[in-house]
C-alpha positions in Angstrom: 105.4 82.4 69.4 106.4 86.1 69.3 110.1 86.9 69.8 109.6 88.8 73.0 108.4 85.6 74.7 110.7 83.2 72.8 113.8 85.1 73.7 112.9 86.2 77.2 116.0 86.4 79.4 116.5 83.2 81.5 119.1 84.6 83.9 119.9 88.0 85.4 123.0 88.2 83.3 120.9 88.3 80.1 118.8 91.3 81.3 119.4 94.4 79.1 120.3 97.6 81.0 119.3 98.5 84.6 122.5 97.0 86.0 122.1 98.7 89.4 118.5 97.4 89.8 119.5 93.9 88.9 122.4 94.0 91.4 120.1 95.1 94.1 117.7 92.2 93.3 120.5 89.7 93.5 121.8 91.1 96.8 118.3 91.0 98.3 117.8 87.4 97.2 121.2 86.2 98.6 120.6 87.9 102.0 116.9 87.2 102.2 115.5 86.3 105.6 112.0 86.1 107.0 112.3 89.7 108.3 113.4 91.2 104.9 111.0 93.6 103.1 109.5 92.5 99.8 110.9 94.1 96.7 108.7 96.6 94.7 109.9 96.8 91.1 108.5 99.9 89.3 109.1 101.6 86.0 107.8 102.0 82.5 106.5 99.0 80.5 109.2 97.0 78.6 112.1 97.8 80.9 112.5 94.2 82.1 110.7 94.1 85.4 108.8 90.8 84.9 111.7 89.2 83.1 114.0 90.1 85.9 111.7 88.5 88.5 111.6 85.2 86.7 115.3 85.3 86.0 115.9 85.9 89.7 113.8 82.8 90.5 115.8 80.8 88.0 119.2 81.9 89.3 118.2 81.2 93.0 116.5 77.9 92.1 113.2 79.2 93.5 109.8 78.2 92.4 107.9 81.2 90.9 104.2 81.7 91.6 102.7 84.7 89.7 99.4 86.5 90.2 98.9 89.2 87.5 96.2 91.6 86.3 94.6 89.0 84.1 93.4 87.1 87.2 90.6 88.2 89.5 92.6 89.5 92.5 90.0 89.6 95.2 91.0 89.0 98.9 90.0 85.4 98.6 92.1 84.7 95.5 95.2 86.5 96.8 94.9 84.6 100.1 94.5 81.3 98.3 97.4 81.8 95.8 99.8 84.2 97.4 98.9 83.9 101.0 99.1 80.1 101.2 102.1 80.0 98.9 104.0 82.4 101.1 103.5 80.4 104.3 104.2 76.9 102.9 107.2 75.1 101.5 107.8 74.0 98.0 107.0 70.5 96.6 109.2 70.7 93.5 112.5 70.4 95.4 113.4 74.1 95.2 114.6 75.8 98.3 112.0 78.6 98.4 109.1 80.0 96.5 109.1 83.5 94.9 105.6 85.1 95.1 105.3 87.5 92.1 102.4 90.0 92.2 102.4 91.7 88.8 100.7 95.0 88.0 100.1 95.7 91.7 99.1 99.3 90.9 96.0 98.1 89.0 94.1 96.7 92.0 90.8 98.4 91.4 87.1 97.6 90.5 84.9 94.9 91.8 87.2 92.2 90.4 89.9 93.2 92.8 87.8 94.0 95.8 89.8 93.6 99.0 93.0 92.8 97.1 95.1 95.7 98.5 94.3 94.7 102.1 95.0 91.0 101.3 98.4 92.0 99.9 99.3 93.8 103.2 98.2 90.8 105.2 100.3 88.5 102.9 103.4 90.7 103.4 102.9 90.6 107.2 102.6 86.8 107.5 105.0 85.8 104.6 107.6 83.1 105.1 108.7 83.2 101.5 110.2 86.0 99.4 107.6 88.3 97.8 108.1 90.6 94.8 105.6 93.2 93.6 105.7 94.8 90.1 104.1 98.1 89.1 104.3 100.7 86.4 103.7 103.7 88.7 105.1 103.8 92.2 102.5 106.1 93.6 99.7 104.0 92.0 100.1 101.7 95.0 98.6 102.4 98.3 100.9 104.0 100.9 100.5 101.1 103.3 101.9 98.7 100.7 104.7 101.1 99.7 105.8 101.5 103.3 106.3 97.8 103.7 108.3 97.3 100.5 111.8 98.1 99.3 111.5 100.1 96.0 113.6 99.2 93.0 113.4 101.5 90.0 113.7 100.3 86.4 114.6 103.1 84.1 114.1 103.4 80.3 116.8 101.5 78.5 119.0 103.6 76.1 119.0 102.8 72.4 122.7 101.9 72.5 121.9 99.0 74.9 118.9 97.9 72.9 120.8 97.7 69.5 123.1 94.7 70.6 120.0 92.7 71.7 118.4 93.3 68.3 121.5 92.2 66.5 121.6 89.0 68.5 118.0 88.2 67.5 118.8 88.8 63.9 121.7 86.3 64.2 119.5 83.8 66.0 116.7 83.9 63.4 119.3 83.9 60.6 118.1 87.0 58.6 119.8 90.2 57.7 119.0 93.6 59.1 121.0 96.7 58.3 122.6 98.8 61.1 120.5 101.8 60.1 117.3 99.7 60.5 118.4 98.4 63.9 119.3 101.9 65.0 115.9 103.3 63.8 114.0 100.6 65.8 116.1 101.1 68.9 115.5 104.9 68.8 111.8 104.6 68.1 111.2 102.1 71.0 111.9 104.9 73.6 113.5 102.7 76.1 111.0 99.8 75.7 112.9 96.6 74.9 109.8 94.5 74.4 108.4 97.1 71.9 111.7 97.1 70.0 111.7 93.3 69.8 108.1 93.3 68.6 108.8 95.9 66.0 111.8 93.9 64.6 109.6 90.8 64.6 106.8 92.5 62.7 109.3 94.0 60.2 110.9 90.6 59.6 107.7 88.7 58.8 107.8 87.5 55.2 111.2 89.0 54.6 114.8 87.8 54.5 116.4 91.2 54.7 115.1 94.5 56.1 116.5 98.0 55.9 115.6 101.4 57.4 113.0 102.0 54.6 110.9 99.1 55.9 110.9 100.0 59.5 108.3 102.7 59.4 105.6 100.0 58.9 106.1 98.9 62.5 106.7 102.1 64.4 105.6 102.4 68.0 102.3 104.1 68.5 103.3 107.4 70.2 100.9 109.3 72.3 101.2 112.9 73.6 100.5 113.6 77.2 98.4 116.4 78.6 101.6 117.9 79.9 102.9 118.2 76.4 99.7 119.8 75.3 99.7 122.5 78.1 103.3 123.3 77.4 102.6 123.7 73.7 99.6 125.8 74.4 101.7 128.6 76.0 104.4 128.4 73.3 104.7 129.8 69.9 103.8 126.9 67.6 101.5 126.8 64.6 97.8 126.2 65.1 97.9 123.0 63.0 100.6 121.5 65.2 98.7 122.4 68.4 95.5 120.7 67.1 97.5 117.6 66.1 98.9 117.3 69.6 95.4 117.7 71.1 94.2 114.8 68.9 96.9 112.5 70.3 96.0 113.2 73.9 93.6 110.5 75.3 91.8 112.9 77.7 88.4 114.3 76.9 87.8 118.0 76.1 86.2 118.4 79.6 89.4 117.2 81.2 91.6 119.3 79.0 89.5 122.4 79.9 90.1 121.7 83.6 93.9 121.4 83.0 94.0 124.7 81.1 92.0 126.5 83.8 94.3 125.2 86.6 97.4 126.5 84.9 96.1 130.0 83.7 97.4 131.5 87.0 100.9 131.1 85.6 100.3 134.0 83.2 101.5 137.2 84.7 99.3 139.6 82.6 95.9 140.1 84.1 94.4 141.2 80.8 95.7 138.0 79.1 94.2 135.9 82.0 90.8 137.6 81.5 90.8 137.1 77.8 91.7 133.4 78.2 88.9 132.8 80.7 86.5 134.4 78.1 87.5 131.8 75.6 87.1 129.0 78.1 83.6 130.2 79.0 82.6 130.1 75.4 84.0 126.6 75.0 82.2 125.5 78.1 78.9 126.5 76.5 79.5 124.1 73.6 80.4 121.3 76.0 77.0 122.0 77.7 75.3 121.5 74.4 77.0 118.2 74.0 75.7 116.9 77.4 72.2 118.2 77.0 71.7 117.1 73.4 74.3 114.3 73.1 75.6 116.0 69.9 79.3 115.1 70.2 80.2 116.8 66.9 80.4 120.0 68.9 83.4 118.7 70.7 85.6 119.8 67.8 84.4 123.4 68.1 84.8 123.4 71.9 88.4 122.1 71.5 89.3 124.7 68.8 87.9 127.6 70.9 89.6 126.6 74.1 93.0 125.8 72.6 93.4 128.4 69.9 91.7 131.1 71.9 93.9 130.6 75.0 97.0 130.3 72.9 96.2 133.6 71.3 95.6 135.2 74.7 98.9 133.8 76.1 100.8 135.2 73.1 103.5 132.6 73.3 104.7 133.8 76.7 105.4 130.3 77.8 105.1 128.8 81.3 108.1 129.2 83.7 106.5 127.2 86.5 105.7 123.6 87.0 102.6 122.3 85.3 100.2 121.1 87.9 96.9 119.3 87.9 93.7 121.3 88.5 93.4 122.5 92.1 90.0 120.9 92.4 91.5 117.5 91.6 94.1 118.0 94.3 91.4 118.8 96.9 89.4 115.7 95.8 92.5 113.5 96.0 93.3 114.8 99.5 89.7 114.1 100.6 89.9 110.6 99.1 93.2 110.0 100.9 91.8 111.1 104.2 88.8 108.9 103.7 91.0 105.9 102.9 93.1 106.6 106.0 90.0 106.8 108.2 88.6 103.5 106.9 91.9 101.7 107.4 92.2 103.1 110.9 88.7 102.1 111.8 89.4 98.5 110.5 92.5 98.3 112.7 91.0 99.7 115.9 87.8 97.7 115.5 89.7 94.4 114.9 92.1 95.1 117.9 89.4 96.2 120.4 86.7 93.8 119.1 84.2 96.6 118.5 81.9 96.9 115.4 83.0 99.6 113.0 79.7 101.5 113.1 79.7 101.4 116.9 83.3 102.6 117.0 82.7 105.4 114.6 79.5 106.7 116.2 80.3 106.2 119.9 83.9 105.6 120.7 86.1 107.3 118.1 86.6 110.5 120.1 87.5 108.4 123.2 90.0 106.4 121.2 91.5 109.7 119.9 92.0 110.9 123.4 93.6 107.7 124.4 96.1 107.8 121.5 96.9 111.5 122.2 97.8 110.6 125.8 99.9 107.6 125.0 100.8 107.9 121.3 103.9 105.6 121.4 102.1 102.7 123.1 99.1 102.8 120.9 101.2 103.2 117.7 103.1 100.1 118.8 99.9 98.2 119.7 97.8 99.1 116.6 100.8 99.1 114.2 100.0 102.6 112.9 101.8 104.1 110.0 102.7 107.8 109.6 99.3 108.9 108.1 97.3 107.0 110.6 99.2 108.3 113.6 99.1 111.8 112.3 95.3 111.5 111.9 95.1 111.4 115.7 98.0 113.7 116.6 97.7 116.2 113.7 101.4 116.9 114.3 103.8 115.7 111.7 107.0 116.4 113.7 105.8 114.4 116.7 104.6 111.7 114.5 108.0 111.3 112.8 109.7 111.3 116.2 107.5 108.5 117.5 107.9 106.4 114.3 111.7 106.8 114.5 111.6 105.3 118.1 109.4 102.4 116.9 111.6 101.8 113.9 114.7 101.6 116.1 112.9 99.1 118.4 111.9 97.0 115.4 115.4 97.0 114.1 116.9 95.9 117.4 114.2 93.1 117.7 115.0 91.8 114.2 118.7 91.9 115.0 118.2 89.9 118.1 116.0 87.4 116.3 118.6 87.0 113.6 121.3 86.3 116.2 119.1 83.7 117.8 118.4 82.0 114.5 122.1 82.1 113.7 123.1 80.5 117.0 120.4 77.8 116.5 121.7 76.9 113.1 125.3 76.8 114.4 124.2 74.5 117.3 122.4 72.2 114.8 125.5 71.9 112.7 127.8 71.2 115.6 125.5 68.7 117.4 127.2 65.2 117.4 125.4 62.3 115.7 123.7 59.7 117.9 125.7 56.5 118.3 123.8 53.2 118.1 123.8 51.2 121.4 126.0 48.1 121.3 124.1 44.9 122.3 126.1 42.8 124.8 126.0 39.1 124.5 124.5 37.1 127.4 127.1 35.7 129.8 127.9 32.0 129.6 126.7 29.8 132.4 130.1 28.3 132.9 131.7 31.7 133.6 129.0 33.0 135.9 129.8 33.4 139.6 127.4 32.3 142.3 127.0 35.9 143.5 126.2 37.0 139.9 123.6 34.3 139.2 121.9 34.1 142.6 118.2 34.5 142.1 118.7 34.8 138.3 118.1 32.5 135.4 120.6 31.5 132.7 119.6 30.2 129.3 123.0 29.3 127.9 124.6 25.9 127.6 123.1 24.9 130.9 119.7 24.6 129.3 120.9 21.8 127.2 122.1 19.9 130.3 118.8 20.2 132.2 117.6 16.9 133.7 114.2 15.6 132.9 111.3 17.1 134.7 110.6 15.6 138.1 114.2 14.2 138.6 116.3 16.2 141.1 120.1 16.0 141.2 121.7 14.9 144.4 122.5 17.7 146.8 126.2 16.8 147.0 126.8 16.3 143.3 129.8 18.1 142.0 129.1 17.8 138.2 126.4 19.7 136.4 124.3 22.6 137.6 121.9 22.3 140.5 118.3 22.2 139.5 115.0 22.7 141.2 111.8 20.8 140.7 110.8 23.3 138.1 113.7 22.3 136.0 115.5 25.6 136.2 119.3 25.5 136.7 120.8 26.8 139.9 124.3 28.2 140.5 127.3 26.2 139.6 129.1 25.0 142.7 132.9 25.1 142.7 134.6 21.7 142.2 136.6 22.0 145.4 133.6 22.7 147.6 132.5 19.8 149.8 128.9 19.5 151.0 128.3 19.7 154.7 125.4 18.4 156.7 122.1 19.6 155.5 119.3 20.1 158.0 115.9 19.1 157.4 113.9 21.8 155.6 117.0 23.9 154.8 118.7 24.5 151.5 121.9 26.1 150.2 122.0 29.8 149.5 120.8 30.7 146.1 118.8 27.5 145.7 115.0 27.4 145.8 113.6 25.7 148.9 112.7 22.0 148.2 109.1 21.3 149.1 108.5 18.4 151.5 106.1 15.6 150.6 102.6 16.1 151.9 101.4 14.0 154.8 98.1 12.3 155.3 97.0 14.8 157.9 97.5 17.6 155.4 95.4 15.9 152.8 92.3 15.6 155.1 91.0 19.1 154.6 90.1 18.2 151.0 87.1 16.2 152.2 85.1 19.1 153.6 85.4 20.8 150.3 83.5 17.9 148.7 81.0 18.0 151.5 80.5 21.8 151.0 80.1 21.4 147.3 77.5 18.7 147.7 75.7 20.7 150.3 75.5 23.7 148.0 74.2 21.6 145.2 71.5 20.2 147.5 70.5 23.6 148.6 70.1 25.0 145.0 68.1 22.0 143.8 
């Protein structure tokens, strides 16, 4: 295992540099609510973005779920991994789940089709904290940027990298001179991962390294096109200018367009004309390359455009900001407008349940008039951002004014929701526990009063004193409970009570009426039943 992975920081306290960014992440995690914006970590590679994300999950006891550029990040994959993960709880016992979307600025190609829109939908519906990581802030779509809280990770100075390298040397028990550590830290250019890998590569097969052995693992440095354009208008040797051009990764066609876009910074019209002549000649060689596929001519085209323009500039230098070619800027603006239009059509079509083609061909002008008449209401209904609302209004000042009103409304609504959630949690904590009901024992028959047992049944000690079935106790008996023919006990009569005369067919209060014996006259109706049954049988058969 390489040292960069083996010694990856486990907590936020072990992160090298970027103290302000780490503090911002910790505050965000401690105060996180469902209405908090996701964090967007951006900065150069090797500055600790991914390590900080995992360290944050460790410190907060959150389960980390990562989706990086090595995975196919289509809409379906993001919905399955990040979308479901952000709306469900954790099964590992952790309080929350941290959704980490690494290299969010590399959502492109067929492998990531629909990924950007799926990320926006995930952010809208998330019930778990989300953290995005990118190298370039503006490599991410504006819709995602507007819904995130940016956190910048800056290049780490060499004085902060050196102590980390000394710690690794001590942990691996090998010797490294201070000069070698300083050389590695300086050559890393703020990239801690690169510095650790250089130290690891230099230590392979050695027990001690010094500054003379560090050059074998130097970081591969590449010049940018900005460095080349700046050197082109400066007084530097031709050999140095050609060396810089070989380090630039762009093709000669791209370099030619950059040179053409910045020739206007020259103040001398004669120098500008001479420079355009050299560019024209170089363009002929590039044409030969395309027509005949003879790429050896690239070297001649590069030499003519660079050395010729440098000679025409005469080392005057550029005192203005180096800008991309104007044609590129127009193409970028056109692509941006197209992306805004497509996103807008998606929103309106989904809200109004109209197919996109029908909306674009028949109703887009009508929708534009509706938005212009009531911009605030439709911006709220369609959830329009600044670019989408300005597409209809074509007035940036009015657009910003409306968005400020909507932002204030959203802030008040979130504040009210937080207050409600706070009161609900407080009420849940203060709610008294439920007491278990106490079971009362059944009253004894001896202590029961006549009024309390009238019409009721007691199954206490009286049940053991029940007489045998069919034997009734005397009416005037003073001992034992009174019973009916069914064997059920009656109320207990006080000992001092004396029975009075009992009329025929009457009974005491609370006692069931005693049935009288049947007479012979009452038994006669049974005979017709027999006759009816015999008659019915004779009729059937």
